[in-house]
C-alpha positions, 0 to 999 in steps of 0.5 A, a space after each residue: 303681871 296680871 291684867 287689869 292694870 289697864 286699869 292696873 288690876 284692882 289696885 292690888 294690883 301712835 304709830 300706824 294705820 289699821 291695816 286691812 289684814 291682821 298684823 302680829 305685834 309682840 309687845 313689852 312695857 318700856 319700863 320693866 314692871 310699870 306699863 305707865 312709864 317713867 312719868 307714871 301717867 295714871 290715877 286711881 278711879 273706881 269703875 262700875 261696869 258689867 265686867 267689874 266694880 273695883 278700884 283701878 288705875 286709869 292712865 296712858 300705857 308706854 309700850 314697845 312693839 316689834 314689826 315697825 311699832 317701836 315705842 308707842 303710847 296706848 290706852 286700854 279698850 278692854 276692862 274684862 281682862 288683864 294687861 301682861 308683859 310680854 304679849 303677842 297682839 294682832 291688829 284688828 281694825 274692826 274690833 268694835 262696830 262702826 258707831 263705836 269706832 267713829 266715837 273713838 275717832 272723834 274723841 282722839 280728834 277733839 282732844 288731840 287736835 292734830 297733835 300727838 298723844 305725847 304732845 297733849 296728854 302729859 299729866 296723870 289727870 289728862 291721861 286718866 281723864 282720856 282713859 275714862 272717856 274711852 272706856 265710856 265710849 267702848 263700854 256704854 250700852 246706851 246712847 248717853 255718854 255720861 261717866 256718872 251713870 249708865 252701864 259704865 260709870 266711875 266714882 271716887 275721883 271727881 277731877 278725873 270724872 269731870 275731865 273725862 266728861 268734858 272730853 266727851 261733851 266736846 266731841 260734837 261733830 269732830 272729824 273721824 279721819 284725822 288719826 290712824 287708829 290701831 286696835 291691838 287684840 289678844 283673846 286672853 289679855 287686855 286689848 289696846 288702842 294706839 294712834 298717830 296723826 294722819 300725815 298731810 299728803 305730799 301733794 297737799 304739802 306742795 299746794 301749801 308751799 305754792 300758796 305760801 309763795 304766792 302770798 309772799 310775792 303779793 306782799 312784796 309787790 304791795 311793798 
């Protein structure tokens, strides 16, 4: 199947940390023939970018990978190429410059708030809105994050555009370290991003448990 499915091709068409060294990952769709899975979390938008102007599907991919990935959710970070099944990727922690990577991290943190992608993004509108916001971050060449203008913009779906813009507007001073973001790169096919919440260190869990115990003891003494 040819790539712009990231967008699902001109309408005709959160696991692991980004390691310092590249890891090879062989991927397939969880549902044969449909990268958006059984819930079909995608909507149609018209994208206008330096690479293309056309109607595409924007949504959340449901993928499977080897090398420890298993089933995982991913978004497109590459409008110029096509998605394919199967594809062999390599992980690329520095696929984008630092400023773009920081904004991607802020987007995940502000929208997901420490939860997983599956817990928060469970409608086609949310999936498409997040995807459009992500495209804005990785494609826009100017300083303004505006899905209605600039090097990248969308049209023909005001609901998705409005939600994407609200995601971007709410990034503010969001943290950049709440999620492990893994970028999957292939020179001939669409590149992807997947994430997982950064776990609380074991020492932190012990501190939280101890603090909770002290609070309980104080309450019993007062009683």
